[in-house]
Every structure is written in C-alpha cells, then in structure tokens.
C-alpha positions as CSV (number, residue, x, y, z in Angstrom):
1,M,-6.9,11.9,-14.0
2,N,-3.2,11.9,-14.0
3,P,-1.8,8.4,-14.1
4,T,0.5,9.1,-11.1
5,A,-2.5,10.4,-9.1
6,R,-4.5,7.3,-10.0
7,T,-1.7,5.0,-8.9
8,Q,-1.5,6.9,-5.6
9,A,-5.3,6.6,-5.1
10,W,-5.1,2.9,-5.6
11,S,-2.1,2.7,-3.3
12,T,-4.1,4.5,-0.6
13,L,-7.0,2.1,-1.0
14,A,-4.7,-0.9,-0.8
15,A,-3.2,0.5,2.5
16,A,-6.6,1.0,4.0
17,L,-7.6,-2.6,3.0
18,A,-4.4,-4.0,4.5
19,L,-5.1,-2.7,8.0
20,P,-7.9,-5.2,8.7
21,L,-5.7,-8.0,7.5
22,L,-3.1,-6.9,10.0
23,Y,-5.6,-6.6,12.8
24,I,-7.4,-9.9,12.2
25,G,-4.1,-11.8,11.7
26,G,-2.7,-10.4,14.9
27,T,-5.7,-10.9,17.1
28,H,-6.5,-14.4,15.9
29,A,-2.9,-15.7,15.9
30,M,-2.8,-16.2,12.1
31,P,0.8,-15.4,11.0
32,P,0.1,-15.9,7.2
33,L,-2.7,-13.3,7.3
34,S,-0.5,-10.9,9.2
35,L,2.3,-11.3,6.8
36,L,0.0,-10.8,3.8
37,G,-1.3,-7.6,5.4
38,L,2.2,-6.4,6.2
39,A,3.3,-7.1,2.6
40,V,0.3,-5.2,1.1
41,F,0.7,-2.3,3.5
42,T,4.4,-2.0,3.0
43,T,4.1,-2.1,-0.8
44,S,1.3,0.4,-0.9
45,M,3.2,2.8,1.4
46,M,6.3,2.6,-0.7
47,T,4.6,3.2,-4.0
48,P,4.1,7.1,-3.7
49,P,7.7,7.8,-2.8
50,L,9.0,5.6,-5.6
51,L,6.6,7.3,-8.0
52,R,7.9,10.7,-6.9
53,F,11.6,9.8,-7.3
54,T,11.1,8.0,-10.6
55,S,8.7,10.4,-12.4
56,R,9.8,12.8,-15.0
57,R,9.9,16.5,-14.1
58,R,7.2,18.6,-15.8
59,S,8.4,21.7,-17.6
C-alpha cells in the first residue's frame, strides 16, 4: 500500500474515533475531553490536505 494512502487511512480512523470523544465531552460537561476530541479531529482532518500539497508529483 502506498505510504500516503496508509497515512490517509489512519487519519480517517483517528477522525472516526475522535467523534465519540467530542460527543461524550459535550454531553457530560467535560471540557478536557472535548478539547482532546477537537484536537484529534482537527489534526486528522488536516492531514490529507497537507499530504496532498507536500507530496512529490509522480511522473
């Protein structure tokens, strides 16, 4: 598997796992859990665009 595709797959998994953190943190008034979920979600959603702009062009 292409390393970029592998990184995108892990990023997708991290985004999916961050959603329950956001939900639980928001419904149970736990700001640290919400912030952790937001940080993981934001990082995982920014990874694919960064990979696209920083990857080398294939010939």
